[in-house]
N, C-alpha and C positions, 0 to 999 in steps of 0.2 A: 732851801731858798739860800741866795747868795749871800757872802758879806757884805755889810753896805755900809756906805761912809761914817754914818750912827754907829754903827759898830766898832770899826773901826777905832773914831776918837772917843769911845766909851774905852776900852781897853786902855788908850794911851792915858787917860786920864787917871784909871786907875792903876797902872801896872810901870808908868812912864815912856816915853817916844822911843827910850832904848833898849824899851822890850819889843818892841814888835817890828819885822819885816814884813814890808807889803809890796816890793820894789820888784820887779818879773825878776831880774839877774838875779836877787836873791832867793827867789821863790824856786827856781829851777834846782840849785842846789839841795833842794829839800824833796825833787820829785819820783827820788827813788832811792833802794838801798842797794844791800849785795846781792838782792836777787836781778830779774831780768824786765821785771816788770816795774809800770811808770804812774804817776799820777799826781797832776800839782797841786797844792794847796794854794787858795786866795790868801793866808795870811798864817804869817808863824809868830807866835807868842813864847815868851823863855819870862817864868815863873820863878821865884826864887825859896817859895815858902808855901807849903799848904793854902796859908789863905789865898793869897793869890790864886793858884790852879782853883780856889772856890768861884772867886770872882768870875774868872776866864768862863768856869763853866755855867754859872747863870744866867750872865749877858750871852751866853752862846744859844742857850736855852730860852731866853728871852726874842732872841732872833731869830728861830727858827733852824742855827746853823750847826751841822755837823762835826765834829770832837774827834783828832786823832794825837794820841800820847806816842812821844818817839824820843827814845835814848840816843846810841853810836849812830844809829844807820847800817848795822851790822849785819842785819837779821838777811834772810837768806829766803822769805818765802812772800814778800811785800807787804806783811803786818805794820810796819809803821809808814804806809802809803796812804796820801790822803782820796785813796778811789775816788771820793764823792766830792773833792773841795775842802770848802770851809775850814777851819780855824785849825793849823799844827799846832801843838802844846812840846815844843819842848825842853827838856827836860837836864838841858846840859850845868845850867846853874846853880841845880839841884844838887850840886854834887859835893856833900858833904858828907864825913864821917862824924855822927852828931855822939856817939858814945862805945868807945870798949869797954866791957866787962869782962874781964880774965876770972873771976872769981867764977861767975858764971856761965863762960865760956861763949858768949856771945858780944853781937856788937850790933848799933843802931846805925844806917845810912841812909842818906836822899836817894831815889831812883839813879841820879847820875853820875854815880861813884860809879868809877872803872872798878869791874871787877877783879883785875889783877893787886888794885891799890889797896885791897883791902887786906890780901895775902901780906902786903909788903909791909900796913901798919901794926900788923901783929905778929912779925916772925922775929921781934925783939922778945916775945915772950914766950916764942915756942911753940906757936900755934900758925893755923892757914886755915884758908876757906876750900872747901876744897872740888863745889864744880869750876872746873877749868877750859873753856869753851876754847877750840883754836885762838878766838880770838879775843881770845880776855888782856891785852894789852891796850885793848881799843874799846870793845861792847861794856855796856853797863849792867849795872843789877836791876834796874827794875827791865831792862829788855829781856834779861836773863829770866826775872820772875815769869814776864807775859807769857816768853818762850818754853817755860822748863827745860832752862837752857843744862846741856851734859857737858861731856868732855870725856878727854882721853882717862881722869884718875877719877869717874864717876863708875867704875864697872863695879867696882865693892863700897866704895862710901856713898852711892845713893847722886842721884839728879839735884836739881835747884827747890824742888820740892823738898826731898828731904833735909834742907838745912834753913830751913825757913822758920824761925818761932816767932814771928808777929809781922801782921800785916795795918796799916793805915791807910787808908783808902778813901776818893771820894765819889761820890755818887753822881747820876746824873741830874739829878736835884741840888745837887751842891751840897747835900748833907756829908759829914767826914764820918766814918767808921772806925773800928779798932777792934781786932782780934789777934787772938793770941794763939798757941800749939796746943797750949795745956789745957782750955778751958773746952767744960762739956758741950754736949751737943753736937750739930752741923760741922764734916772740916771744912769751914768755910776758908779754912787757908789753902788747901788741895785743890777748893774745887777752883779760886781765884787764880791760883799761881797753872800757870798753860792757857789761860782764856784770853789770850794775844788781845788784852787790851779793847774784848768788847764790853766787858760789862762791867768796870770800873777802870779810874786812875789811881794809879799805885804811889803814894806820898811819903812814904817812910817807911823802912823794911828793916825787922828783926833778922840775923844772919849768924847760923851756929857754927863757929869756933871749934878745929880739930886741933887736937896736942899732934904736934911733929911726930914720927916714928924715930924707936930709937936705930933702926937700921933700914936699908932699902939695896936692894940687887936693882939692877937694869941690865936686861939681855939681850940680845938681840938674834934670830934662828933665821937663818937663809935657806933658801930651797933652790931647787931647779926646774919645779913644777908649781904653780899657783894652785891646783888642788889638794898639793899633799902640808901646803898651809892651809887651808880651810880644815882637811880633814885633822888638823893637829888642832884647832880650836874646838873641836867636837869632841875632841880625845880628851884633852883637859877638863873639859865640862864634865866627860865620863866618869873620871877620876876623882871628879870635887874637888877639884882645884882651882879656884877664881884667884886671876893676881887681883893688883891693886889694879894694872892697865895692860888691854891687850890690844896692840894697834898691828894693822895689816896694810902693806903700800905693796902694787903689782912692779911689774917691770917697767913699765912706761914711766910710772908715776917714782919709784924709789932714781931712776935716771932724772928724770927733772929736778928733784928735790938733791940731790949729789952734786949735780953741777951748779946748780944754785946756792948750798950752803957749804958743802966739804962734806959733810957729816960722818963720813967711813961705811957708808950704804955701796954695798957689791954691786959695780955696774953691772953684770954678765946675770946678775939674779933673776926668777922668775917674779919671786916677791919674799918678802921679809916678815917677819913679825918681830915687833917690841915690845916688850913683854915684862913689867914691872911687881913688882914684889916689896912689900914693908911689913915690919913690927920689929917683934924681941928679935933680936940676932939670932939666935938657935932654931927659931923657926922659919925665919928669912930662909938662913942657908940650907934647910932641910927643901923648903918648898922651890929654891933652886935648883938643887937638886934632880928633882922629880919632875920639875919642868923640863930640863934638858937630857930626861930622859925620856920623855913622850915626844918633845920633838924630835931627837933621832930617831926615835921607832916610827914617824909617821916620815921619816925619809929628808930631812936636814943635815945637807952637805955641812953643815958648820952651826957651831953654836958660842956665842961671845956672850962673855960678863962683862961689862964695863969696870974698870981698873980704878978710877978716881970718877971724882963730882963733876971736874970737867969733862970728861968723856962724856959721863953720863948728860950732861948738859946738850954737850951737842950730837947728841943722837936724838935726843927732845926738842932740840932747834930745828933739826932736820925735818920731824914729824909737823911742830907746830907752824912752821913757815912752808909748808909744802903747797897751802891754795895760791901764795905771794910767789911761789916755785915756779907754777901752774903759766902767769903772766908772763915769763923769759920767753914762752913757747906760742903759748896763745893769748892775747890782750880780753878776749872773751870766751865767755864756760860759761857751763849749765851744769848746776851740783844738783845731786838728788840725793834725799834722806830715805829710804826706806827702810823696813826694820824687817828682818828673819829669823825665824831661831836658829839657834847657831849648828844644828846637826845640817842646817842648807844650805850654808853660806858657799861651798863647794858648787854646786847643783847651780846659786844664784849667781855666783863668776862666769858660771860657763854662759848659763842665761841673758846675762850684760854684752859677752863676747858677740853672742850670735844677734843681736837687739843691734850693737855696733856695726856689724857687720849688713845687715840688712837695710840699714838705713844709712851708711856711708860714712858713720863716724867713728873715730879713732877714741874709742872709751879708756879712760883710763880710773884707777880704784887707789883710795885711800879712805880705809875706813876703821867705826871701833869694832871691831872684830870680837872685844869679849860679850857684847851685848848684840851681835847681829846689825848693828846701825850703818848699811851703807851707804858711804857717797862715792855714787862711780860722778865723774867727769865727762862731762859732752862739750866740747869746744866746735865753736859756730864761726861763721865772718858776720857780724849784724849788717855790712856792706853788700852781702850777697842775696838777693832776694832768695825766700824762700829756708835759708838756712836753718835762722831761728826756729821755725816753723817744725819743722825738719827735728829737730835738738828736742823740742817742746812735746812731739808726737812719741818719740823714741823715748824720753823721761817718762811718760807716761805707761808706755809699756814695760818698760822696768817696774814701774810699781806695781802696774796691776799682775805681774809675777810674782812679787813679794808678798801682797795679797789671797795669790792661787796657794801660795804656801804654809799661807796660816802667821803671815807678817802684817805689817802695817806701811802705810802713806809717809807715816811720819816719825822720828825717834828722838829729833831735838825743834829744828828749825821751824817747826809749826806749818800750818796748812794756811793760813794765809789769804790772799787772792791767789795764791799759786796752784793750789791742792782743793780750792772748792768744787770742786764735779767731782771728783777723786771721793769727795767722802762719801759720793751715792753706792760708789762701787765695795767703803769699807763697810756700812752702816744701813741696816734696814730701815725702810719707811718710819718704824715706828721711835728708834732713838734718833734721827735726823728730827723727829716731830719732839721729843723731848731737847734737845741741846736748845730750839727753836725755842720752848716754852720758857729756857731759864733766861735766854738770850731776851727773851719778852720779859719777866718780871723783874733784871737789872736794869734794862732799859728801853722801857715802853713806848717812849719816841722813837725810837732808831736813831739815836743821835751820837752813839758812839762808835766808834771806829767800823759804819757802815760796809758792807760788799765784802765780807769775808767770813771764812770759817764755812759759813754754810753754803749747800748746793744754791746755783740760779734759780729764782720761783721759792724755797725753804728763807732765804733770809731778807735782811729788812732794805737794802739799796731800791729794790724794788717799790717797797711801800714808800721809801724818801720820795722816790721819782715819779709815786700816782699823782696824778690830777688833782688838787683837790684835796690834798691829804694836809690833817691842822696838826700841826707841831706846837 
């Protein structure tokens, strides 16, 4: 059902007119995220507290209107897009850090808190929040929980789900539930983290804080062949060396990054590995020496160690601003998120190159090499007919290759509406049915973020569109 004037007036009465956007020009700002898909909501609302989220959910349920939760809109798979219209709940005003508990190494935050702001708030105490997506200056913790976000420094620390200690959530009938990591029974935190906003609306999050390490070493290994860099990742794994971060940029990508940031990457290299270790001074020095040995043994032509905090910061500035650097070369691009075993990185890079040549796309690569999370970048011009479609086809071919070597279609960006159909390539029918049953258990009326995650015919978008469906 469509949003009615009656529903809009009811929401205004509960939240106030300043908490509602209904003009077409305003709604267009919420029809997209960081990906390539679009879907415009009929109404955007801005709650400030859990109680207001409850009121929104109850009113939307009463009127049979779908709901989509949205953080900063930095997602890359269409997860925060109102594909079926309805009400979009923006958590931009639920952006307070409610409590910092240093003795228990945790903090309680609202979903609209920006990821980096958590670290900035606890740095004076010698702590930080480990999951650090490249968009951490803009992305919000609610979206991080929804997508189970990762980042360069989650290789050894773990992704978002490893740093959530409690959640408060609103169910689709308006009930509020709370859960903690140390409670007995089923791991509900694990189920809801990464559920992409399809099961509940997260309204409060307890995050784990980590103590800043005694020492950090940041290194740059430089290669004349992409395969050598890929082989290094496998060799480090074979030696049992797990850095805190292990990132790779290929030649085309590092040149774009260097031109934009002047981070010190060599313009003539075929690839670089950005490697970081941390811990006690003695172990850091030992690990750095072992890593240098492996890198040179795999053909690194040069191995650098950052000599100052400024040099380290500059190297990371280059990596964290990679996607922005691409914008200087092409205004639009399609980024993928496949995962492969570390031993398959070099073959996957070769396959990506072959796919790029087949589809006539100059693909560049920047990715989390340590956990095999590939991020090929596929530029396209939306003004030219067929270019977006060709980029999508190439992206699907890359993900199918990832599956074929024992990998996955997503490491951190999520499935959303972008990779729904590929879920049938990843999982057998029985697994898809189990996922559907979880969705039905939490959301029997198919009101929460419909048209996401499951393939056509398996999800609830079709159910909502079925004539005579009573909600």
